[in-house]
mmJSON file of the N, C-alpha and C atoms, coordinates in Angstrom:
{"data_MODEL":{"atom_site":{
"group_PDB":["ATOM","ATOM","ATOM","ATOM","ATOM","ATOM","ATOM","ATOM","ATOM","ATOM","ATOM","ATOM","ATOM","ATOM","ATOM","ATOM","ATOM","ATOM","ATOM","ATOM","ATOM","ATOM","ATOM","ATOM","ATOM","ATOM","ATOM","ATOM","ATOM","ATOM","ATOM","ATOM","ATOM","ATOM","ATOM","ATOM","ATOM","ATOM","ATOM","ATOM","ATOM","ATOM","ATOM","ATOM","ATOM","ATOM","ATOM","ATOM","ATOM","ATOM","ATOM","ATOM","ATOM","ATOM","ATOM","ATOM","ATOM","ATOM","ATOM","ATOM","ATOM","ATOM","ATOM","ATOM","ATOM","ATOM","ATOM","ATOM","ATOM","ATOM","ATOM","ATOM","ATOM","ATOM","ATOM","ATOM","ATOM","ATOM","ATOM","ATOM","ATOM","ATOM","ATOM","ATOM","ATOM","ATOM","ATOM","ATOM","ATOM","ATOM","ATOM","ATOM","ATOM","ATOM","ATOM","ATOM","ATOM","ATOM","ATOM","ATOM","ATOM","ATOM","ATOM","ATOM","ATOM","ATOM","ATOM","ATOM","ATOM","ATOM","ATOM","ATOM","ATOM","ATOM","ATOM","ATOM","ATOM","ATOM","ATOM","ATOM","ATOM","ATOM","ATOM","ATOM","ATOM","ATOM","ATOM","ATOM","ATOM","ATOM","ATOM","ATOM","ATOM","ATOM","ATOM","ATOM","ATOM","ATOM","ATOM","ATOM","ATOM","ATOM","ATOM","ATOM","ATOM","ATOM","ATOM","ATOM","ATOM","ATOM","ATOM","ATOM","ATOM","ATOM","ATOM","ATOM","ATOM","ATOM","ATOM","ATOM","ATOM","ATOM","ATOM","ATOM","ATOM","ATOM","ATOM","ATOM","ATOM","ATOM","ATOM","ATOM","ATOM","ATOM","ATOM","ATOM","ATOM","ATOM","ATOM","ATOM","ATOM","ATOM","ATOM"],
"id":[1,2,3,4,5,6,7,8,9,10,11,12,13,14,15,16,17,18,19,20,21,22,23,24,25,26,27,28,29,30,31,32,33,34,35,36,37,38,39,40,41,42,43,44,45,46,47,48,49,50,51,52,53,54,55,56,57,58,59,60,61,62,63,64,65,66,67,68,69,70,71,72,73,74,75,76,77,78,79,80,81,82,83,84,85,86,87,88,89,90,91,92,93,94,95,96,97,98,99,100,101,102,103,104,105,106,107,108,109,110,111,112,113,114,115,116,117,118,119,120,121,122,123,124,125,126,127,128,129,130,131,132,133,134,135,136,137,138,139,140,141,142,143,144,145,146,147,148,149,150,151,152,153,154,155,156,157,158,159,160,161,162,163,164,165,166,167,168,169,170,171,172,173,174,175,176,177,178,179,180,181,182,183],
"type_symbol":["N","C","C","N","C","C","N","C","C","N","C","C","N","C","C","N","C","C","N","C","C","N","C","C","N","C","C","N","C","C","N","C","C","N","C","C","N","C","C","N","C","C","N","C","C","N","C","C","N","C","C","N","C","C","N","C","C","N","C","C","N","C","C","N","C","C","N","C","C","N","C","C","N","C","C","N","C","C","N","C","C","N","C","C","N","C","C","N","C","C","N","C","C","N","C","C","N","C","C","N","C","C","N","C","C","N","C","C","N","C","C","N","C","C","N","C","C","N","C","C","N","C","C","N","C","C","N","C","C","N","C","C","N","C","C","N","C","C","N","C","C","N","C","C","N","C","C","N","C","C","N","C","C","N","C","C","N","C","C","N","C","C","N","C","C","N","C","C","N","C","C","N","C","C","N","C","C","N","C","C","N","C","C"],
"label_atom_id":["N","CA","C","N","CA","C","N","CA","C","N","CA","C","N","CA","C","N","CA","C","N","CA","C","N","CA","C","N","CA","C","N","CA","C","N","CA","C","N","CA","C","N","CA","C","N","CA","C","N","CA","C","N","CA","C","N","CA","C","N","CA","C","N","CA","C","N","CA","C","N","CA","C","N","CA","C","N","CA","C","N","CA","C","N","CA","C","N","CA","C","N","CA","C","N","CA","C","N","CA","C","N","CA","C","N","CA","C","N","CA","C","N","CA","C","N","CA","C","N","CA","C","N","CA","C","N","CA","C","N","CA","C","N","CA","C","N","CA","C","N","CA","C","N","CA","C","N","CA","C","N","CA","C","N","CA","C","N","CA","C","N","CA","C","N","CA","C","N","CA","C","N","CA","C","N","CA","C","N","CA","C","N","CA","C","N","CA","C","N","CA","C","N","CA","C","N","CA","C","N","CA","C","N","CA","C","N","CA","C","N","CA","C"],
"label_alt_id":[null,null,null,null,null,null,null,null,null,null,null,null,null,null,null,null,null,null,null,null,null,null,null,null,null,null,null,null,null,null,null,null,null,null,null,null,null,null,null,null,null,null,null,null,null,null,null,null,null,null,null,null,null,null,null,null,null,null,null,null,null,null,null,null,null,null,null,null,null,null,null,null,null,null,null,null,null,null,null,null,null,null,null,null,null,null,null,null,null,null,null,null,null,null,null,null,null,null,null,null,null,null,null,null,null,null,null,null,null,null,null,null,null,null,null,null,null,null,null,null,null,null,null,null,null,null,null,null,null,null,null,null,null,null,null,null,null,null,null,null,null,null,null,null,null,null,null,null,null,null,null,null,null,null,null,null,null,null,null,null,null,null,null,null,null,null,null,null,null,null,null,null,null,null,null,null,null,null,null,null,null,null,null],
"label_comp_id":["UNK","UNK","UNK","UNK","UNK","UNK","UNK","UNK","UNK","UNK","UNK","UNK","UNK","UNK","UNK","UNK","UNK","UNK","UNK","UNK","UNK","UNK","UNK","UNK","UNK","UNK","UNK","UNK","UNK","UNK","UNK","UNK","UNK","UNK","UNK","UNK","UNK","UNK","UNK","UNK","UNK","UNK","UNK","UNK","UNK","UNK","UNK","UNK","UNK","UNK","UNK","UNK","UNK","UNK","UNK","UNK","UNK","UNK","UNK","UNK","UNK","UNK","UNK","UNK","UNK","UNK","UNK","UNK","UNK","UNK","UNK","UNK","UNK","UNK","UNK","UNK","UNK","UNK","UNK","UNK","UNK","UNK","UNK","UNK","UNK","UNK","UNK","UNK","UNK","UNK","UNK","UNK","UNK","UNK","UNK","UNK","UNK","UNK","UNK","UNK","UNK","UNK","UNK","UNK","UNK","UNK","UNK","UNK","UNK","UNK","UNK","UNK","UNK","UNK","UNK","UNK","UNK","UNK","UNK","UNK","UNK","UNK","UNK","UNK","UNK","UNK","UNK","UNK","UNK","UNK","UNK","UNK","UNK","UNK","UNK","UNK","UNK","UNK","UNK","UNK","UNK","UNK","UNK","UNK","UNK","UNK","UNK","UNK","UNK","UNK","UNK","UNK","UNK","UNK","UNK","UNK","UNK","UNK","UNK","UNK","UNK","UNK","UNK","UNK","UNK","UNK","UNK","UNK","UNK","UNK","UNK","UNK","UNK","UNK","UNK","UNK","UNK","UNK","UNK","UNK","UNK","UNK","UNK"],
"label_asym_id":["A","A","A","A","A","A","A","A","A","A","A","A","A","A","A","A","A","A","A","A","A","A","A","A","A","A","A","A","A","A","A","A","A","A","A","A","A","A","A","A","A","A","A","A","A","A","A","A","A","A","A","A","A","A","A","A","A","A","A","A","A","A","A","A","A","A","A","A","A","A","A","A","A","A","A","A","A","A","A","A","A","A","A","A","A","A","A","A","A","A","A","A","A","A","A","A","A","A","A","A","A","A","A","A","A","A","A","A","A","A","A","A","A","A","A","A","A","A","A","A","A","A","A","A","A","A","A","A","A","A","A","A","A","A","A","A","A","A","A","A","A","A","A","A","A","A","A","A","A","A","A","A","A","A","A","A","A","A","A","A","A","A","A","A","A","A","A","A","A","A","A","A","A","A","A","A","A","A","A","A","A","A","A"],
"label_entity_id":["1","1","1","1","1","1","1","1","1","1","1","1","1","1","1","1","1","1","1","1","1","1","1","1","1","1","1","1","1","1","1","1","1","1","1","1","1","1","1","1","1","1","1","1","1","1","1","1","1","1","1","1","1","1","1","1","1","1","1","1","1","1","1","1","1","1","1","1","1","1","1","1","1","1","1","1","1","1","1","1","1","1","1","1","1","1","1","1","1","1","1","1","1","1","1","1","1","1","1","1","1","1","1","1","1","1","1","1","1","1","1","1","1","1","1","1","1","1","1","1","1","1","1","1","1","1","1","1","1","1","1","1","1","1","1","1","1","1","1","1","1","1","1","1","1","1","1","1","1","1","1","1","1","1","1","1","1","1","1","1","1","1","1","1","1","1","1","1","1","1","1","1","1","1","1","1","1","1","1","1","1","1","1"],
"label_seq_id":[1,1,1,2,2,2,3,3,3,4,4,4,5,5,5,6,6,6,7,7,7,8,8,8,9,9,9,10,10,10,11,11,11,12,12,12,13,13,13,14,14,14,15,15,15,16,16,16,17,17,17,18,18,18,19,19,19,20,20,20,21,21,21,22,22,22,23,23,23,24,24,24,25,25,25,26,26,26,27,27,27,28,28,28,29,29,29,30,30,30,31,31,31,32,32,32,33,33,33,34,34,34,35,35,35,36,36,36,37,37,37,38,38,38,39,39,39,40,40,40,41,41,41,42,42,42,43,43,43,44,44,44,45,45,45,46,46,46,47,47,47,48,48,48,49,49,49,50,50,50,51,51,51,52,52,52,53,53,53,54,54,54,55,55,55,56,56,56,57,57,57,58,58,58,59,59,59,60,60,60,61,61,61],
"pdbx_PDB_ins_code":[null,null,null,null,null,null,null,null,null,null,null,null,null,null,null,null,null,null,null,null,null,null,null,null,null,null,null,null,null,null,null,null,null,null,null,null,null,null,null,null,null,null,null,null,null,null,null,null,null,null,null,null,null,null,null,null,null,null,null,null,null,null,null,null,null,null,null,null,null,null,null,null,null,null,null,null,null,null,null,null,null,null,null,null,null,null,null,null,null,null,null,null,null,null,null,null,null,null,null,null,null,null,null,null,null,null,null,null,null,null,null,null,null,null,null,null,null,null,null,null,null,null,null,null,null,null,null,null,null,null,null,null,null,null,null,null,null,null,null,null,null,null,null,null,null,null,null,null,null,null,null,null,null,null,null,null,null,null,null,null,null,null,null,null,null,null,null,null,null,null,null,null,null,null,null,null,null,null,null,null,null,null,null],
"Cartn_x":[102.507,101.772,100.982,100.514,99.781,100.649,101.909,102.818,103.032,103.245,103.437,102.184,101.014,99.759,99.575,99.815,99.667,100.586,101.743,102.716,102.634,101.571,101.297,102.482,103.083,104.212,103.7,103.941,103.511,104.446,103.878,104.675,104.008,104.772,104.279,104.327,103.225,103.155,103.417,104.343,104.612,104.345,103.482,103.108,104.09,105.044,106.081,105.547,104.325,103.752,103.117,102.787,102.15,102.926,103.999,104.782,106.231,106.601,107.941,109.046,108.834,109.838,110.026,108.934,109.025,109.772,109.499,110.21,111.701,112.028,113.433,114.131,113.451,114.03,114.228,113.247,113.374,114.587,114.729,115.85,117.177,117.196,118.421,118.83,117.865,118.161,118.61,118.059,118.245,118.965,119.062,119.599,118.814,117.547,116.67,115.26,114.43,113.071,112.024,112.404,111.486,110.96,109.673,109.039,108.508,108.289,108.361,109.79,109.928,111.187,110.841,111.63,111.469,112.828,112.809,114.034,113.765,114.61,114.48,115.842,115.923,117.177,118.38,118.211,119.31,119.503,118.819,118.878,117.773,118.103,117.166,116.954,115.688,115.303,114.441,114.769,114.042,113.551,112.41,111.857,111.743,110.887,110.81,109.382,109.289,108.02,107.972,106.907,106.699,107.833,108.326,109.4,110.667,111.032,112.238,112.045,110.833,110.56,110.698,110.163,110.278,111.741,112.548,113.962,114.681,114.373,114.973,114.626,113.344,112.889,113.557,113.643,114.271,115.766,116.399,117.835,118.14,117.124,117.344,117.593,117.133,117.345,117.2],
"Cartn_y":[100.72,99.696,98.821,99.409,98.615,97.483,97.785,96.768,95.666,96.034,95.053,94.195,94.829,94.088,93.113,93.583,92.719,91.507,91.688,90.608,89.856,90.135,89.439,89.48,90.669,90.884,91.645,91.079,91.719,92.871,93.931,95.101,95.832,96.698,97.534,98.981,99.686,101.095,101.947,102.874,103.862,105.229,106.006,107.327,108.369,108.742,109.682,111.102,111.358,112.693,112.867,111.76,111.88,111.19,110.502,109.755,110.24,111.055,111.657,110.6,109.542,108.477,107.811,107.622,107.037,107.976,109.276,110.254,110.241,110.213,110.175,108.933,107.779,106.537,106.622,107.181,107.361,108.233,109.316,110.222,109.553,108.789,108.076,107.092,106.392,105.397,106.021,107.212,107.746,109.091,109.787,111.149,112.096,111.809,112.687,112.637,113.565,113.645,113.263,112.445,112.011,110.609,110.427,109.124,108.741,107.494,106.361,105.844,105.046,104.363,102.926,102.011,100.608,100.092,99.293,98.68,97.188,96.386,94.935,94.356,93.735,93.092,94.011,95.273,96.231,96.947,96.517,97.185,98.234,99.448,100.565,101.131,101.417,102.1,103.283,104.467,105.674,106.434,107.117,108.015,107.29,106.274,105.381,105.238,104.685,104.308,102.801,102.312,100.874,100.204,100.854,100.265,100.08,101.113,101.026,99.983,99.898,98.919,97.499,97.245,95.909,95.549,96.478,96.231,95.955,96.769,96.592,95.212,94.873,93.592,92.421,92.496,91.431,91.318,92.435,92.412,91.784,91.644,91.048,89.564,88.964,87.584,86.58],
"Cartn_z":[98.83,99.553,98.584,97.484,96.497,95.955,95.635,95.113,96.139,97.383,98.439,98.605,98.579,98.701,97.536,96.305,95.124,95.198,95.804,95.909,97.235,97.991,99.261,100.223,100.31,101.213,102.431,103.596,104.839,105.165,105.734,106.09,107.24,107.845,108.94,108.478,108.649,108.277,109.513,109.387,110.428,109.824,110.447,109.931,110.454,109.609,110.027,110.195,109.725,109.896,111.27,111.939,113.247,114.37,114.038,115.02,114.961,115.912,115.914,115.968,116.732,116.81,115.447,114.714,113.37,112.437,112.526,111.688,112.017,113.307,113.717,113.175,113.215,112.7,111.188,110.475,109.032,108.719,109.43,109.189,109.536,110.616,111.009,109.916,109.33,108.295,106.979,106.649,105.302,105.233,106.357,106.383,105.476,105.308,104.529,105.101,104.675,105.21,104.167,103.194,102.147,102.432,102.276,102.41,101.032,100.783,101.702,101.879,102.924,103.218,103.559,103.052,103.424,103.859,104.918,105.427,105.559,104.918,104.957,105.309,106.463,106.886,106.75,107.129,107.105,105.784,104.739,103.436,103.389,102.931,102.976,101.578,101.274,100.047,100.452,99.944,100.327,99.107,99.295,98.269,96.931,96.865,95.713,95.201,94.014,93.417,93.246,92.612,92.463,91.674,90.635,89.825,90.651,91.396,92.246,93.346,93.891,94.938,94.383,93.196,92.593,92.373,91.868,91.64,92.962,93.973,95.3,95.849,95.797,96.363,95.647,94.328,93.556,93.842,94.2,94.492,95.852,96.687,98.015,97.925,96.853,96.494,97.528],
"occupancy":[1.0,1.0,1.0,1.0,1.0,1.0,1.0,1.0,1.0,1.0,1.0,1.0,1.0,1.0,1.0,1.0,1.0,1.0,1.0,1.0,1.0,1.0,1.0,1.0,1.0,1.0,1.0,1.0,1.0,1.0,1.0,1.0,1.0,1.0,1.0,1.0,1.0,1.0,1.0,1.0,1.0,1.0,1.0,1.0,1.0,1.0,1.0,1.0,1.0,1.0,1.0,1.0,1.0,1.0,1.0,1.0,1.0,1.0,1.0,1.0,1.0,1.0,1.0,1.0,1.0,1.0,1.0,1.0,1.0,1.0,1.0,1.0,1.0,1.0,1.0,1.0,1.0,1.0,1.0,1.0,1.0,1.0,1.0,1.0,1.0,1.0,1.0,1.0,1.0,1.0,1.0,1.0,1.0,1.0,1.0,1.0,1.0,1.0,1.0,1.0,1.0,1.0,1.0,1.0,1.0,1.0,1.0,1.0,1.0,1.0,1.0,1.0,1.0,1.0,1.0,1.0,1.0,1.0,1.0,1.0,1.0,1.0,1.0,1.0,1.0,1.0,1.0,1.0,1.0,1.0,1.0,1.0,1.0,1.0,1.0,1.0,1.0,1.0,1.0,1.0,1.0,1.0,1.0,1.0,1.0,1.0,1.0,1.0,1.0,1.0,1.0,1.0,1.0,1.0,1.0,1.0,1.0,1.0,1.0,1.0,1.0,1.0,1.0,1.0,1.0,1.0,1.0,1.0,1.0,1.0,1.0,1.0,1.0,1.0,1.0,1.0,1.0,1.0,1.0,1.0,1.0,1.0,1.0],
"B_iso_or_equiv":[0.0,0.0,0.0,0.0,0.0,0.0,0.0,0.0,0.0,0.0,0.0,0.0,0.0,0.0,0.0,0.0,0.0,0.0,0.0,0.0,0.0,0.0,0.0,0.0,0.0,0.0,0.0,0.0,0.0,0.0,0.0,0.0,0.0,0.0,0.0,0.0,0.0,0.0,0.0,0.0,0.0,0.0,0.0,0.0,0.0,0.0,0.0,0.0,0.0,0.0,0.0,0.0,0.0,0.0,0.0,0.0,0.0,0.0,0.0,0.0,0.0,0.0,0.0,0.0,0.0,0.0,0.0,0.0,0.0,0.0,0.0,0.0,0.0,0.0,0.0,0.0,0.0,0.0,0.0,0.0,0.0,0.0,0.0,0.0,0.0,0.0,0.0,0.0,0.0,0.0,0.0,0.0,0.0,0.0,0.0,0.0,0.0,0.0,0.0,0.0,0.0,0.0,0.0,0.0,0.0,0.0,0.0,0.0,0.0,0.0,0.0,0.0,0.0,0.0,0.0,0.0,0.0,0.0,0.0,0.0,0.0,0.0,0.0,0.0,0.0,0.0,0.0,0.0,0.0,0.0,0.0,0.0,0.0,0.0,0.0,0.0,0.0,0.0,0.0,0.0,0.0,0.0,0.0,0.0,0.0,0.0,0.0,0.0,0.0,0.0,0.0,0.0,0.0,0.0,0.0,0.0,0.0,0.0,0.0,0.0,0.0,0.0,0.0,0.0,0.0,0.0,0.0,0.0,0.0,0.0,0.0,0.0,0.0,0.0,0.0,0.0,0.0,0.0,0.0,0.0,0.0,0.0,0.0],
"pdbx_formal_charge":[null,null,null,null,null,null,null,null,null,null,null,null,null,null,null,null,null,null,null,null,null,null,null,null,null,null,null,null,null,null,null,null,null,null,null,null,null,null,null,null,null,null,null,null,null,null,null,null,null,null,null,null,null,null,null,null,null,null,null,null,null,null,null,null,null,null,null,null,null,null,null,null,null,null,null,null,null,null,null,null,null,null,null,null,null,null,null,null,null,null,null,null,null,null,null,null,null,null,null,null,null,null,null,null,null,null,null,null,null,null,null,null,null,null,null,null,null,null,null,null,null,null,null,null,null,null,null,null,null,null,null,null,null,null,null,null,null,null,null,null,null,null,null,null,null,null,null,null,null,null,null,null,null,null,null,null,null,null,null,null,null,null,null,null,null,null,null,null,null,null,null,null,null,null,null,null,null,null,null,null,null,null,null],
"auth_seq_id":[1,1,1,2,2,2,3,3,3,4,4,4,5,5,5,6,6,6,7,7,7,8,8,8,9,9,9,10,10,10,11,11,11,12,12,12,13,13,13,14,14,14,15,15,15,16,16,16,17,17,17,18,18,18,19,19,19,20,20,20,21,21,21,22,22,22,23,23,23,24,24,24,25,25,25,26,26,26,27,27,27,28,28,28,29,29,29,30,30,30,31,31,31,32,32,32,33,33,33,34,34,34,35,35,35,36,36,36,37,37,37,38,38,38,39,39,39,40,40,40,41,41,41,42,42,42,43,43,43,44,44,44,45,45,45,46,46,46,47,47,47,48,48,48,49,49,49,50,50,50,51,51,51,52,52,52,53,53,53,54,54,54,55,55,55,56,56,56,57,57,57,58,58,58,59,59,59,60,60,60,61,61,61],
"auth_comp_id":["UNK","UNK","UNK","UNK","UNK","UNK","UNK","UNK","UNK","UNK","UNK","UNK","UNK","UNK","UNK","UNK","UNK","UNK","UNK","UNK","UNK","UNK","UNK","UNK","UNK","UNK","UNK","UNK","UNK","UNK","UNK","UNK","UNK","UNK","UNK","UNK","UNK","UNK","UNK","UNK","UNK","UNK","UNK","UNK","UNK","UNK","UNK","UNK","UNK","UNK","UNK","UNK","UNK","UNK","UNK","UNK","UNK","UNK","UNK","UNK","UNK","UNK","UNK","UNK","UNK","UNK","UNK","UNK","UNK","UNK","UNK","UNK","UNK","UNK","UNK","UNK","UNK","UNK","UNK","UNK","UNK","UNK","UNK","UNK","UNK","UNK","UNK","UNK","UNK","UNK","UNK","UNK","UNK","UNK","UNK","UNK","UNK","UNK","UNK","UNK","UNK","UNK","UNK","UNK","UNK","UNK","UNK","UNK","UNK","UNK","UNK","UNK","UNK","UNK","UNK","UNK","UNK","UNK","UNK","UNK","UNK","UNK","UNK","UNK","UNK","UNK","UNK","UNK","UNK","UNK","UNK","UNK","UNK","UNK","UNK","UNK","UNK","UNK","UNK","UNK","UNK","UNK","UNK","UNK","UNK","UNK","UNK","UNK","UNK","UNK","UNK","UNK","UNK","UNK","UNK","UNK","UNK","UNK","UNK","UNK","UNK","UNK","UNK","UNK","UNK","UNK","UNK","UNK","UNK","UNK","UNK","UNK","UNK","UNK","UNK","UNK","UNK","UNK","UNK","UNK","UNK","UNK","UNK"],
"auth_asym_id":["A","A","A","A","A","A","A","A","A","A","A","A","A","A","A","A","A","A","A","A","A","A","A","A","A","A","A","A","A","A","A","A","A","A","A","A","A","A","A","A","A","A","A","A","A","A","A","A","A","A","A","A","A","A","A","A","A","A","A","A","A","A","A","A","A","A","A","A","A","A","A","A","A","A","A","A","A","A","A","A","A","A","A","A","A","A","A","A","A","A","A","A","A","A","A","A","A","A","A","A","A","A","A","A","A","A","A","A","A","A","A","A","A","A","A","A","A","A","A","A","A","A","A","A","A","A","A","A","A","A","A","A","A","A","A","A","A","A","A","A","A","A","A","A","A","A","A","A","A","A","A","A","A","A","A","A","A","A","A","A","A","A","A","A","A","A","A","A","A","A","A","A","A","A","A","A","A","A","A","A","A","A","A"],
"auth_atom_id":["N","CA","C","N","CA","C","N","CA","C","N","CA","C","N","CA","C","N","CA","C","N","CA","C","N","CA","C","N","CA","C","N","CA","C","N","CA","C","N","CA","C","N","CA","C","N","CA","C","N","CA","C","N","CA","C","N","CA","C","N","CA","C","N","CA","C","N","CA","C","N","CA","C","N","CA","C","N","CA","C","N","CA","C","N","CA","C","N","CA","C","N","CA","C","N","CA","C","N","CA","C","N","CA","C","N","CA","C","N","CA","C","N","CA","C","N","CA","C","N","CA","C","N","CA","C","N","CA","C","N","CA","C","N","CA","C","N","CA","C","N","CA","C","N","CA","C","N","CA","C","N","CA","C","N","CA","C","N","CA","C","N","CA","C","N","CA","C","N","CA","C","N","CA","C","N","CA","C","N","CA","C","N","CA","C","N","CA","C","N","CA","C","N","CA","C","N","CA","C","N","CA","C","N","CA","C","N","CA","C","N","CA","C"],
"pdbx_PDB_model_num":[1,1,1,1,1,1,1,1,1,1,1,1,1,1,1,1,1,1,1,1,1,1,1,1,1,1,1,1,1,1,1,1,1,1,1,1,1,1,1,1,1,1,1,1,1,1,1,1,1,1,1,1,1,1,1,1,1,1,1,1,1,1,1,1,1,1,1,1,1,1,1,1,1,1,1,1,1,1,1,1,1,1,1,1,1,1,1,1,1,1,1,1,1,1,1,1,1,1,1,1,1,1,1,1,1,1,1,1,1,1,1,1,1,1,1,1,1,1,1,1,1,1,1,1,1,1,1,1,1,1,1,1,1,1,1,1,1,1,1,1,1,1,1,1,1,1,1,1,1,1,1,1,1,1,1,1,1,1,1,1,1,1,1,1,1,1,1,1,1,1,1,1,1,1,1,1,1,1,1,1,1,1,1]
}}}
């Protein structure tokens, strides 16, 4: 979230630890139970850090 904030990118936070529907959606998208997960226009990145997020975001072009 820090990277997204620094880059002034709006996002929605879903707490998969307290929202079963959010957890189910995360699992449906990734087939895994690791967070964080980001989905942008059908492209999904799971279990990542700031470096992977920057690379993912830049690849969306």
